C-alpha positions in Angstrom: 89.1 137.7 117.4 92.6 139.3 118.1 94.1 135.9 118.9 92.5 134.5 115.7 93.9 137.3 113.6 97.3 136.8 115.0 97.3 133.1 114.3 96.1 133.6 110.7 98.6 136.5 110.1 101.5 134.3 111.4 100.5 131.4 109.2 100.1 133.5 106.1 103.2 135.7 106.8 101.3 138.9 106.6 100.1 141.6 109.1 97.0 141.4 111.1 95.7 144.5 109.3 96.0 142.6 106.0 94.1 139.6 107.4 91.4 141.9 108.6 91.0 143.5 105.2 90.7 140.1 103.6 88.2 138.8 106.1 86.1 141.9 105.7 86.2 141.8 101.9 88.0 145.1 101.6 89.9 146.0 98.4 93.5 146.9 98.2 94.9 143.4 98.8 96.9 141.5 96.1 95.3 138.4 94.8 98.2 136.2 95.9 98.1 137.7 99.4 94.4 137.2 99.6 94.8 133.5 98.6 97.5 133.0 101.2 95.3 134.4 103.9 92.4 132.2 102.9 94.7 129.1 102.7 95.9 130.0 106.3 92.3 130.2 107.4 91.6 126.7 106.0 94.8 125.2 107.4 94.0 126.5 110.9 90.5 125.1 110.7 88.6 128.4 110.8 85.4 128.8 108.9 85.4 131.3 106.1 83.0 134.2 106.5 79.9 133.9 104.3 80.9 137.0 102.3 84.1 135.2 101.1 82.2 132.1 99.8 82.6 132.0 96.1 80.1 130.5 93.7 81.5 127.3 92.1 82.3 127.4 88.4 81.0 123.8 88.3 81.7 120.2 89.4 84.6 118.2 88.2 84.8 114.5 88.8 88.0 112.7 89.9 87.9 108.9 89.7 90.7 106.8 91.3 91.0 103.1 91.6 91.4 103.0 95.4 92.9 105.0 98.2 94.9 102.3 100.1 97.9 103.0 97.9 99.1 106.5 99.2 100.0 107.6 95.7 96.3 108.0 94.8 95.5 110.3 97.7 98.6 112.3 96.7 97.2 112.7 93.2 93.8 113.6 94.6 95.1 116.3 96.9 97.1 118.0 94.1 94.2 117.8 91.6 91.6 118.9 94.1 93.7 121.9 95.2 94.3 123.0 91.6 90.6 122.7 90.7 89.6 124.7 93.8 92.0 127.5 92.9 90.3 127.8 89.6 86.9 128.0 91.2 85.7 124.4 90.5 84.3 122.0 93.1 86.1 118.6 92.9 84.0 115.4 93.4 86.2 112.4 94.4 84.8 109.0 93.4 86.8 105.9 94.4 86.4 102.3 93.3 86.5 99.7 96.0 86.6 95.9 95.7 83.1 94.7 95.3 81.8 98.3 95.0 81.1 100.6 92.1 82.9 100.2 88.9 84.6 102.9 86.9 81.6 102.9 84.4 79.1 103.2 87.3 81.0 106.1 88.9 81.3 107.8 85.5 77.6 107.5 84.9 76.8 108.8 88.4 79.0 111.9 87.8 77.5 112.6 84.4 74.0 112.4 85.9 75.0 115.0 88.5 76.1 117.4 85.8 79.9 117.4 86.1 81.6 119.7 83.7 84.5 117.3 83.3 86.2 114.2 84.6 89.8 113.3 85.4 90.7 109.6 85.5 93.7 108.3 87.5 95.0 104.9 86.6 91.7 103.9 85.1 90.6 101.4 82.5 92.4 103.4 79.9 95.6 101.8 81.2 94.2 98.3 80.7 95.0 97.0 77.2 92.2 94.3 77.6 89.5 96.9 78.3 87.0 98.3 75.8 88.1 101.8 75.0 84.7 102.7 73.3 83.5 103.7 76.8 85.6 106.9 76.4 84.2 107.5 73.0 80.7 107.4 74.4 81.7 109.7 77.2 83.1 112.3 74.7 80.0 111.9 72.6 77.9 112.9 75.7 79.7 116.2 75.7 81.8 115.7 78.9 85.5 116.4 78.4 88.0 114.3 80.3 91.7 113.8 81.0 93.5 110.5 81.6 96.5 110.0 84.0 98.9 107.1 83.9 98.1 104.9 80.9 97.7 105.5 77.2 95.4 104.3 74.5 96.1 105.7 71.0 92.4 105.2 69.9 91.1 107.5 72.7 90.9 111.2 71.6 91.8 112.9 74.9 94.8 114.4 76.7 96.9 111.9 78.6 99.4 112.6 81.4 102.1 110.0 82.3 105.5 109.6 83.8 108.2 108.2 81.6 108.1 104.6 82.8 110.8 103.5 80.5 113.3 106.2 81.7 112.3 105.3 85.3 113.5 101.7 84.9 116.7 102.8 83.2 117.4 105.1 86.1 116.9 102.3 88.6 119.1 99.8 86.6 121.9 102.3 86.2 121.9 103.1 89.9 122.1 99.4 90.9 124.8 98.6 88.3 126.8 101.5 89.7 126.7 99.8 93.1 128.0 96.6 91.7 124.8 94.6 91.3 124.7 92.3 88.3 121.7 90.1 89.1 118.8 92.6 89.2 115.2 91.5 89.4 112.0 93.4 88.5 108.7 93.0 90.3 105.7 94.2 88.3 102.0 94.2 88.2 99.9 92.4 85.5 101.3 92.6 82.0 98.0 93.9 80.5 98.6 97.4 82.0 100.3 100.0 79.8 102.6 101.3 82.6 103.7 97.7 83.3 104.6 97.1 79.6 106.6 100.4 79.5 108.5 99.6 82.7 109.3 96.1 81.3 110.6 97.7 78.1 112.7 100.2 80.0 114.1 97.4 82.3 115.1 95.3 79.3 116.7 98.3 77.6 118.6 99.2 80.8 119.9 95.6 81.4 121.1 95.4 77.7 122.8 98.8 77.8 124.4 98.4 81.3 125.2 94.7 81.4 124.9 93.5 77.8 122.2 91.1 78.9 120.0 89.8 76.1 116.2 90.4 76.5 115.4 86.7 76.8 117.8 86.3 79.8 116.7 89.6 81.4 113.1 88.4 81.2 114.0 85.5 83.4 114.5 88.1 86.2 111.0 89.5 85.9 108.1 88.5 88.1 104.5 89.7 87.6 102.2 90.0 90.6 99.7 92.5 92.2 100.4 96.1 93.0 100.2 95.4 96.7 102.5 94.7 99.6 101.6 91.0 99.4 102.2 91.1 95.6 105.6 92.6 96.1 106.4 90.0 98.7 105.5 87.1 96.5 107.3 88.5 93.4 110.5 89.3 95.5 110.5 85.9 97.1 110.7 84.3 93.6 113.4 86.7 92.5 115.5 86.1 95.6 115.2 82.4 94.9 116.8 83.1 91.6 119.8 84.7 93.3 118.9 88.4 92.7 120.9 90.8 94.9 118.6 93.7 94.0 114.9 94.1 93.3 113.2 97.0 91.4 109.5 97.3 92.2 106.7 98.9 90.2 105.3 100.6 93.3 106.4 101.6 96.8 103.8 99.2 98.3 105.4 96.4 96.3 108.8 97.5 97.5 107.7 97.3 101.2 106.6 93.7 100.4 110.0 93.0 98.9 111.8 94.2 102.0 109.6 91.9 104.1 110.4 89.0 101.8 114.1 89.6 102.1 113.9 89.8 105.9 111.9 86.6 106.1 114.9 84.9 104.3 117.2 86.3 106.9 118.6 88.9 104.5 119.5 92.5 105.5 118.3 95.4 103.4 120.4 96.9 102.0 123.4 94.8 103.2 122.4 91.6 101.4 119.7 92.9 99.1 118.9 96.3 97.7 115.3 97.4 97.0 114.0 100.3 94.8 110.4 101.4 94.8 108.3 103.5 92.4 106.1 106.6 93.2 107.8 108.2 96.3 104.6 108.0 98.1 104.0 110.3 101.1 105.8 109.0 104.3 107.8 106.5 102.3 111.0 108.4 103.4 110.3 107.2 106.9 110.2 103.5 106.4 112.9 101.2 107.8 115.2 101.5 105.9 114.1 104.8 104.2 113.2 103.6 100.7 115.2 104.4 97.6 112.5 105.0 94.9 111.7 106.6 91.6 109.6 109.7 92.2 106.6 110.3 90.1 106.3 114.0 89.6 102.8 114.1 91.1 102.4 117.9 91.5 103.5 118.6 87.9 101.3 115.8 86.5 98.2 116.7 88.5 98.5 120.4 87.6 99.0 119.5 83.9 95.9 117.4 84.0 93.8 120.2 85.4 95.3 122.7 82.9 94.4 120.3 80.0 90.9 119.9 81.3 90.4 123.7 81.7 91.6 124.2 78.1 88.9 121.7 77.0 86.3 123.5 79.1 87.4 126.9 77.7 86.9 125.7 74.1 90.7 125.7 73.3 91.6 122.0 73.6 95.1 120.9 72.7 95.3 118.1 70.1 94.8 114.7 71.7 98.3 113.7 72.9 100.3 112.4 75.8 102.2 114.7 78.1 105.1 112.7 79.5 107.0 113.8 82.6 110.5 112.7 83.6 110.7 110.8 86.9 113.5 111.3 89.4 115.7 108.8 91.3 115.6 109.5 95.1 118.4 107.6 96.8 117.8 106.8 100.4 118.8 103.8 102.6 117.4 100.7 100.9 120.2 100.4 98.2 123.9 99.8 98.8 126.9 98.1 97.3 126.3 94.5 96.1 127.2 91.9 98.7 130.5 90.1 98.2 130.1 86.6 96.8 
């Protein structure tokens, strides 16, 4: 027990006496300190004493499109931690190819009595999807929040990064390095974030290079949000003489680097690549990826706050909370190659 107390105290940055008071449910410990001790207990893999187990305030569903792209587990971790801190039990439901659809997962969660649902990059981002599914969900009395995507006909809180600003940041960075032929690798055009990124790219190319929209659109390739999709899109852009490629996701950017190397091009010596997301571990790729960082912690916490306001009976008016992304410069961008 003494060794365990010492480990927990060191992890939490408190005394062993404080750890003992928390584990024994004694008063006189600040709430923040108590939470730090419990977090240290969890991090070290120790089981919480039964007396510290709190009754859940309710189940909250979290639906993601998949978990292969590391940005979705990142969102899930932030959202689940925020819900747990508020006393709710998160239930993660993930779509898989050939598996359950978003509607099926939603129905399952509603049947199990969830108090609310958070959707990440769901059908609300697809302009070809029927948005009445969300009207039916609201009519059933289950509040929800939607991350990444926007549909003006859906009465709910939305949380998004500023995709337009993200692309302008990327274009400005590359132009400052001397690049003039800059390509854009995107997902399918039916998705709202894709349309916004395209608009931001065209605005950036016009502002920085004076390039008309019709000419800038020649430097755009649509594919899938996967490594293979990025590779295919980048191959087409490199064929058009692009010296830099902006990608709609970090996974696509890794595919773009592969495409460049297959053509015998060095990254960033012959071709610069920018990703989008700043997914976990992306700083450790070869080369470390320059990317646009989605503010995942702020977005995830905002989504939880918006849902809790709905559950508390004080919902904000249906609107979109837009968060500014950040350019993270690493090793995959450099001065344009001399021609």
